[in-house]
C-alpha angles and dihedrals in degrees: 000000000000126000118208127193112200118191103187131201135171095267105023148010127229110208136183126191121206134180126225092276092054096253113152108240100175143357122195143165107219130190121244118259137026095332093053093047091051090052090049092053089049092052091050092046090054091061105026098070131222095284095046120118125217089238090067090065112089117195127197116199135156098238139050097202140073137060093283092059092043090052091052091051092046090053089058100251117144104243124199117195104210119199110244090230090058091048090054090054092048089050089064089060090064100039132014093189093085092241116154134184137157094248088047091054090049088055091050092050091050090050091050095055091042099049108016109028093120088074094053134065124237117234108263115215112241121208120264089249091057091049090052091051090046093053094049097040094050093047090048092049093045091051091051090052091048091049089053091051090050090048091052089051090050091049092051091050094049090049089058099053113357110042091155089072090056089051089051097050106018113193095342097088092136092054122109094249094054095045093047095049095041089057088068100024101048093136132045091246093052090047094052091050095058119102126217092249092051092052091046090053091050092049091049091049090050091058106266111144105172135055091006098151096044091047091049091051091051093049093048092052091050095046092049095049119116117269139159111270135216125213114288093246094051092043091054091050090054089046093056089051092050092051091051095048092045090052091051092049091047091055092046092051089053093048093046087058091049092050092047089057090053092047090052092049098047097039091050090060094057116101091228094053097094092048093048097046090048088068115099113262096014118113127169098284097044090040091054090051091050092050091046094054099037093041123205103260105132096217098044095100121040093203144340091282091058090051091050092050091051090048090052093230095116115084127245120236120211115190129174125160108317094343121094124173130179112206139178115265107247099169096082147110102294094200093053093043091054093051094047092048090054090047093053092049093049092046091064090076099034102045125049090197092054090048092051091048091051093046092050091055092047090051089055091056103267118147121240093262093045091052091047091051091051091049091047089051090054093047091052089055090050091050091050091053093048092050093048093049094037091233132132123242118284118190096210094048095045095055101026093111092057093047090051092049091049091051 
């Protein structure tokens, strides 16, 4: 067997090849791309032997994404994605001076897969469909987060010089009404000058079809309310900034809608889609995010507990001497945690069993977030069972044990 440490960067890769006794057989710095991958295969071929199989090459690298990793998996190498935080801890076993280098990290990664691979999980190859869904779902989620950051920036700016706009639209600054009106009422003076009929025309053009007149009256009253004013020059500078940010948010809202359509289309083609969307609280968008982060490789999770640990819904126990503390798991996949939290909250209204589970935890003194985490942990276990048995969610089966216990 050969053990390969691969410290990757944007432009190059530092690699080290070791044998089973830990002897260093080769060290190289390889360029990114096809040329670098060809050189890597040549280095491995020099030491693997004619009878060697690609599966006897174990690779340690600090990522599980990208064309380089996919090429290593496609070749047949066994790839271990090692968390960078774990690599930094392993580094201290080899040097206490704090020294760090790319070749040194390649050595550490090779040592990890040679001596400690039983404590790490090999990268499981997802299907092409799952990779497509992952790309779209992550981009869609990232754009929503970016839109929210831009909206928060817009809200902070309006609070500084145009509080009447906040009174007019409240927390819905990314809505079509707010973005349409702010494009022509970006300053207090411009807002006060707008008539009800002008605002109604803008709302109609933005797509509003109901309660146009009453909404226009409410917006006019808010924009014409008394407020402290800045100098005209400073107010106009803020206004230009508001128009720019509003234009950016408008474009992002449009593109989020485009991406959502693509997520719906691609996720609907996946064989696990019906099972995932049958779960309480999971629609197409959240279901696509769950599939994207869990993947669809059948051997990725040994059991439901492993899936819960990866999801970050299972708690962490810290015990020392007479002290024992159970804490929430914060080192986790943030994208998956966000989707599962939303699922648990939505399941409270769609699943009587989920609601009863949540209420029982609240009755025992758990906070809202603690009860939601416990419910999310349970729902992940249910999802794991459904995927293993290729069956859709059934309310009676999922919560039968609790109903029996209650009886």
